[in-house]
C-alpha positions in Angstrom: 12.0 16.6 2.8 11.9 19.9 0.7 8.7 20.8 -1.1 7.9 23.9 -3.0 10.9 25.5 -1.1 9.6 24.5 2.2 11.6 22.2 4.4 9.7 19.6 6.5 11.3 17.3 9.0 10.0 14.0 10.0 10.5 11.8 13.1 9.8 8.1 12.8 9.3 5.3 15.3 11.1 2.0 15.3 8.6 0.7 12.7 9.4 3.7 10.4 5.9 5.3 10.8 5.8 8.9 11.0 5.1 10.1 14.6 5.9 13.8 14.3 6.8 16.6 11.7 8.3 20.0 11.9 8.0 22.7 9.2 10.4 25.4 8.6 8.5 27.9 10.5 8.9 25.7 13.7 5.2 24.2 13.7 5.5 20.7 15.1 2.6 18.2 14.5 2.4 14.9 16.5 0.7 11.8 15.2 -1.0 9.6 17.8 -1.0 5.9 16.7 -2.6 2.8 17.9 -2.5 -0.2 15.3 -2.8 2.8 12.9 -3.0 6.6 12.8 -5.7 7.9 15.1 -5.3 11.6 15.5 -2.9 14.4 15.3 -2.3 17.5 17.2 -0.3 20.8 17.0 0.1 23.2 19.9 1.6 25.9 17.7 -1.0 25.7 15.0 -3.7 25.2 17.6 -5.2 22.2 15.7 -6.5 18.7 16.5 -7.7 16.1 14.0 -9.1 12.7 14.2 -8.7 10.2 11.4 -11.5 7.8 10.5 -10.5 4.7 8.4 -12.1 1.8 6.8 -11.5 -2.0 7.3 -8.3 -1.7 5.3 -6.9 1.2 7.3 -7.5 3.7 4.5 -8.3 7.2 5.8 -11.9 8.0 4.6 -12.4 11.2 6.7 -10.4 13.6 8.7 -12.4 15.3 11.4 -11.9 18.4 13.6 -12.1 18.4 17.4 -15.7 19.2 17.1 -16.4 16.3 14.8 -16.6 18.5 11.8 -15.8 16.6 8.5 -13.0 18.4 7.1 -11.6 15.9 4.5 -13.2 12.9 2.7 -11.5 10.4 0.4 -12.7 7.4 -1.9 -10.3 5.1 -3.4 -10.2 2.7 -6.3 -9.0 -0.8 -5.5 -5.2 -0.2 -6.1 -5.5 3.1 -3.9 -5.9 5.8 -6.6 -8.0 8.4 -5.1 -11.2 8.8 -7.1 -12.9 11.4 -4.9 -11.3 13.9 -2.6 -12.6 17.0 -0.6 -10.0 18.6 1.5 -10.1 21.6 3.7 -6.9 20.9 5.6 -3.5 19.4 4.5 -3.2 15.6 4.8 -0.6 13.2 3.6 -2.2 9.9 5.2 -4.5 8.2 2.6 -4.6 4.7 1.3 -4.2 2.0 3.9 -3.3 4.8 6.3 0.1 5.3 4.5 2.1 8.4 3.8 1.5 9.8 0.3 4.4 11.8 -1.1 2.7 14.9 -2.5 5.4 15.5 -5.1 5.6 12.0 -6.8 2.1 11.0 -5.7 3.5 7.6 -4.4 3.2 5.8 -1.1 6.2 5.3 1.1 5.9 1.5 2.3 9.4 1.4 4.1 11.3 -0.9 1.7 10.1 0.9 -1.4 7.6 3.3 -3.0 4.2 2.2 -4.3 2.4 3.7 -7.3 -1.4 3.6 -7.1 -1.9 4.8 -10.5 -0.3 1.7 -12.2 -1.0 -0.6 -9.1 2.8 -1.5 -9.0 5.9 -1.0 -6.8 8.5 1.4 -8.5 11.5 -0.6 -7.4 12.1 -4.4 -7.2 11.4 -6.6 -4.3 14.6 -7.4 -2.5 12.9 -10.4 -1.0 13.1 -13.0 -3.8 11.0 -16.1 -3.9 7.4 -14.5 -3.8 6.7 -14.9 -7.5 8.3 -13.8 -10.7 7.0 -10.3 -10.8 9.2 -8.3 -8.3 7.1 -5.2 -8.8 3.7 -6.7 -8.1 1.7 -5.2 -5.2 -0.3 -7.7 -2.8 -0.3 -10.5 -5.4 -2.6 -8.3 -7.5 -5.3 -8.5 -4.9 -5.2 -5.2 -3.0 -8.7 -5.7 -1.5 -7.8 -9.0 0.2 -4.1 -8.0 1.2 -2.2 -5.1 2.5 1.8 -4.6 2.4 3.0 -1.9 4.9 6.5 -3.2 4.8 6.9 -3.4 1.0 8.2 -6.9 1.3 5.4 -9.1 2.4 1.7 -8.9 2.1 -0.9 -10.1 4.5 -4.7 -10.4 4.7 -6.9 -7.5 5.9 -8.5 -7.7 9.4 -12.1 -7.5 8.5 -12.8 -11.2 9.3 -10.9 -11.1 12.4 -12.5 -8.0 13.6 -15.9 -9.5 12.7 -15.1 -12.5 14.8 -14.2 -10.2 17.7 -17.5 -8.4 17.5 -19.4 -11.5 17.4 -17.4 -13.1 20.3 -16.2 -10.1 22.4 -15.2 -12.5 25.2 -12.9 -14.6 23.0 -9.2 -14.2 23.9 -6.6 -14.1 21.2 -6.4 -17.9 20.9 -10.1 -18.2 20.1 -9.8 -15.4 17.7 -7.1 -17.2 15.8 -8.9 -20.5 15.7 -12.1 -18.9 14.4 -10.5 -16.6 11.7 -8.2 -19.3 10.2 -10.5 -22.2 10.7 -7.6 -24.7 10.7 -9.9 -27.8 10.7 -7.0 -30.3 10.4 -4.7 -28.9 13.2 -4.8 -30.9 16.5 -3.9 -27.8 18.6 -6.1 -27.2 21.4 -6.7 -23.6 22.2 -6.9 -22.4 25.9 -7.6 -19.5 28.1 -4.8 -17.0 28.9 -2.3 -18.3 31.3 -1.4 -14.9 32.7 1.9 -14.7 30.7 0.6 -12.0 28.5 3.9 -10.4 26.8 6.2 -12.9 28.5 8.5 -14.5 26.0 10.7 -16.5 28.2 10.6 -20.3 27.9 9.0 -20.5 24.4 11.5 -23.1 23.1 9.5 -26.4 22.7 6.1 -24.7 23.4 3.0 -25.5 21.7 1.1 -23.1 19.5 -1.6 -22.9 22.2 0.9 -21.8 24.8 2.3 -19.1 22.5 -1.1 -17.6 21.9 -1.8 -17.4 25.7 0.9 -14.8 25.8 -0.8 -12.5 23.4 -3.3 -9.9 24.6 -7.0 -9.8 23.6 -6.7 -6.7 21.5 -3.9 -8.1 19.2 -4.6 -7.9 15.5 -4.3 -11.2 13.4 -2.8 -11.5 9.9 -2.5 -15.0 8.5 0.8 -15.6 6.6 0.6 -17.0 3.1 2.9 -19.4 1.2 6.0 -18.0 -0.2 7.5 -20.0 -3.1 10.5 -22.0 -1.8 9.7 -20.8 1.7 7.3 -21.3 4.6 3.8 -22.5 3.6 1.9 -21.8 6.7 1.9 -19.4 9.5 0.3 -16.4 11.3 1.2 -13.2 13.1 -0.3 -11.0 15.8 0.5 -7.4 16.3 -0.3 -5.1 19.2 0.9 -1.9 20.9 1.9 -2.1 24.5 3.5 0.8 26.6 4.2 2.6 23.5 5.9 -0.1 21.7 4.8 -2.3 18.8 5.1 -6.0 19.3 4.8 -8.8 16.8 4.6 -12.5 17.4 5.0 -14.7 14.2 4.8 -18.3 13.9 5.5 -20.4 10.8 6.3 -23.9 9.7 9.5 -25.2 7.9 11.3 -22.7 5.8 13.2 -24.6 3.1 14.9 -21.4 2.0 16.5 -20.8 5.4 20.1 -21.9 5.9 20.6 -25.7 6.2 20.6 -26.8 9.7 19.1 -23.7 11.2 16.1 -23.6 13.4 13.6 -22.5 10.7 15.0 -25.1 8.2 14.4 -27.8 10.6 10.8 -27.1 11.8 8.3 -24.9 13.3 9.6 -21.7 14.9 8.3 -18.5 16.7 9.7 -15.0 16.5 8.8 -12.3 19.0 9.6 -8.7 17.9 9.6 -5.5 19.9 10.0 -2.5 17.4 12.9 -3.5 15.5 14.3 -5.9 18.0 13.9 -9.7 18.3 13.7 -11.8 21.4 16.6 -14.1 21.9 16.0 -16.9 24.5 19.8 -17.3 25.1 19.8 -13.9 27.1 16.1 -13.8 27.7 16.1 -10.2 26.3 15.5 -8.5 22.9 18.6 -8.0 20.7 19.4 -4.8 19.1 18.5 -4.3 15.5 22.1 -4.0 14.5 22.5 -7.8 14.5 19.9 -8.3 11.8 21.1 -5.7 9.2 23.0 -7.8 6.4 24.9 -4.8 5.4 25.9 -3.8 8.8 29.2 -4.6 10.5 27.4 -6.4 13.4 25.4 -8.7 11.4 25.3 -12.1 13.3 23.7 -15.2 11.7 24.1 -17.0 15.1 21.9 -14.6 16.8 19.4 -14.5 14.0 19.0 -18.4 14.4 18.7 -17.9 18.1 15.7 -15.6 17.5 14.1 -18.1 15.3 12.8 -20.2 18.5 12.0 -24.0 17.8 8.4 -24.9 18.8 6.4 -28.2 18.6 4.7 -29.0 15.3 0.9 -28.4 16.0 -0.1 -31.1 13.7 1.8 -33.7 15.7 0.9 -32.7 19.2 
């Protein structure tokens, strides 16, 4: 990116999150991430900063290594900055996302978001989620976030509150408490020792899937998509430097007729941009999932939607 005649290069991880940047004078800054941005350091500039965020992930303070408050931010509901004090440069603000200093818009992977008007500046390429293809988070930015630019999910305050009140609860217990699915007949058990193991998922129960998710995983409940799946959830965590996601949802009428997702409940396990394929017991490369690429493969896509038992019937 070129800004005011200064060239800045960015390095992204598999989730298209910035993990490093290099300026034209050779200064390299590294960004340390967990489930959000935690800190940054630069040996050349001899700086170390720590980022403080609120329950939505918005950066409220930037601290020095001596815990001195350098930057402070306050936001309106849709992310417009209403109060700002800055002693150091920072481009990570609302929901922890990267703010383009030229356009004053946020980069949300699939498209850009303008916090002044509370709308995306490009149409959503995922159709079926309402008639307004520019709408941000179903016009409820306090309850939802949308880091992908495609699909909004709930904030984690309720889940995190449950974890504080019940620190010994595993991921299964956290999901049950946070979602309160009173009509589900699924029984939630303790961890089976299969954390991170995605083999033998076909035909499993939701309980058995949750037993493979670590305690620190962050929950977001999936919300109905018009013409698509009407219920589901996703857990996200970082393990060995890789971001993992496990998503479970019910029948998706918009999926190809006869496919696994069309026929019933499915689970998908994702590591970075790769998806687990039970036919090879390994993660498939991202090239198979790009509809515009030469290696796009609908068979592999179907295989990575792994059929599971309906939790309401088992």
